[in-house]
C-alpha positions as CSV (number, residue, x, y, z in Angstrom):
1,M,0.0,0.0,0.0
2,A,3.0,2.3,0.4
3,D,3.5,2.2,-3.4
4,K,0.1,3.8,-4.0
5,E,0.0,6.0,-7.0
6,P,-0.4,9.7,-6.4
7,D,-3.8,11.2,-7.5
8,K,-4.1,12.6,-10.9
9,A,-4.6,16.1,-9.3
10,D,-1.2,15.8,-7.6
11,K,0.6,15.1,-11.0
12,E,-0.9,18.0,-12.9
13,P,-0.5,21.6,-11.8
14,D,-3.5,23.8,-11.5
15,K,-4.1,24.9,-15.1
16,K,-6.5,27.7,-14.1
17,A,-3.9,29.5,-12.0
18,D,-1.3,29.2,-14.7
19,K,-3.6,30.3,-17.5
20,K,-3.4,34.1,-18.3
21,I,-6.4,35.5,-20.0
22,E,-5.6,37.5,-23.1
23,L,-7.9,40.5,-23.4
24,T,-8.6,42.6,-26.4
25,P,-8.2,46.4,-25.9
26,E,-12.0,46.8,-25.6
27,E,-12.2,43.9,-23.0
28,A,-9.3,45.5,-21.1
29,R,-11.1,48.9,-21.0
30,N,-14.3,47.2,-19.9
31,W,-12.4,45.4,-17.1
32,R,-10.8,48.6,-15.9
33,L,-14.3,50.2,-15.8
34,A,-15.6,47.1,-13.9
35,K,-12.9,47.6,-11.3
36,L,-13.6,51.3,-11.0
37,F,-17.4,50.8,-10.5
38,D,-17.0,47.8,-8.2
39,L,-19.1,48.3,-5.1
40,R,-16.0,47.9,-2.9
41,S,-14.4,50.9,-4.6
42,F,-17.4,53.1,-3.7
43,I,-17.6,51.8,-0.1
44,G,-13.9,52.3,0.4
45,A,-13.9,55.8,-1.0
46,L,-16.8,56.8,1.2
47,F,-15.2,55.4,4.3
48,V,-11.9,57.2,3.5
49,I,-13.7,60.5,2.9
50,F,-15.9,60.4,5.9
51,G,-13.0,59.0,8.0
52,V,-10.9,62.1,7.2
53,L,-13.9,64.4,7.9
54,V,-14.5,62.8,11.3
55,T,-10.8,62.4,12.2
56,I,-9.9,66.1,11.7
57,P,-12.4,67.4,14.4
58,G,-11.3,64.5,16.6
59,L,-7.7,65.7,16.5
60,A,-8.8,69.2,17.4
61,A,-11.2,68.1,20.2
62,S,-11.0,70.1,23.4
63,Q,-10.8,68.5,26.8
64,A,-14.4,69.6,27.5
65,T,-15.6,67.7,24.4
66,I,-13.7,64.6,25.4
67,N,-15.2,64.8,28.9
68,K,-18.7,64.9,27.4
69,E,-17.8,61.6,25.5
70,A,-17.1,59.7,28.8
71,G,-13.4,60.6,28.6
72,I,-12.9,59.0,25.2
73,N,-12.1,61.0,22.1
74,L,-14.8,59.4,20.0
75,G,-14.3,61.6,17.0
76,L,-10.7,60.5,16.7
77,W,-11.4,56.8,17.3
78,V,-14.4,56.6,15.0
79,G,-12.6,58.5,12.3
80,L,-9.5,56.2,12.5
81,I,-11.7,53.1,12.3
82,M,-13.5,54.5,9.3
83,L,-10.1,55.3,7.6
84,G,-9.0,51.7,8.4
85,M,-12.2,50.3,6.9
86,G,-11.8,52.4,3.8
87,I,-8.2,51.4,3.3
88,F,-9.3,47.7,3.8
89,F,-12.0,48.0,1.0
90,I,-9.7,49.7,-1.4
91,A,-6.9,47.2,-0.8
92,W,-9.4,44.4,-1.3
93,V,-10.5,45.7,-4.7
94,L,-6.8,46.2,-5.7
95,L,-5.6,42.8,-4.5
96,K,-8.6,40.8,-5.7
97,P,-10.2,42.6,-8.6
98,P,-13.3,41.3,-10.3
99,A,-12.7,38.7,-12.9
100,P,-12.4,40.0,-16.5
101,V,-15.3,39.2,-18.8
102,T,-14.2,38.2,-22.3
103,T,-16.3,38.9,-25.4
104,A,-17.0,35.2,-25.7
105,E,-18.4,35.0,-22.2
106,A,-20.5,38.1,-22.8
107,E,-21.8,36.7,-26.0
108,A,-22.6,33.4,-24.3
109,T,-24.5,35.3,-21.6
110,R,-26.5,37.2,-24.2
111,K,-27.4,34.1,-26.0
112,A,-28.5,32.4,-22.8
113,R,-30.7,35.4,-21.9
114,E,-32.3,35.3,-25.4
115,E,-32.9,31.6,-25.0
116,F,-34.7,32.1,-21.8
117,G,-36.6,35.1,-23.1
118,T,-35.2,37.7,-20.7
119,S,-33.8,41.0,-21.9
120,S,-31.8,41.9,-18.8
121,P,-30.0,40.1,-16.0
122,G,-32.9,41.1,-13.6
123,G,-35.5,39.6,-16.0
124,H,-37.7,42.7,-15.8
């Protein structure tokens, strides 16, 4: 039993990871737009903007304001947490961008929608 053959999966490297998708210029442009309009980009940008807007007054908070907040500079802490969340979302979209959609995949999706009689992904 020690001479057991390795599984077929052990012999072959993962072809998906090695395969680089070749995109036409139009597909590359569409992919860049998809990354730009990814929901994570919007959420990250809003968290960063509001984090800065909340952190600035937190840095300039007086001792009287801090005493009103139970001795904790809430503006500073909430602003820093928002900045951290914004950076997290932006890093997420940069490190794991949406998968590119090739023209062949888009055409297959269009044909499937026509086959099922829907004109949009929502079916409305």
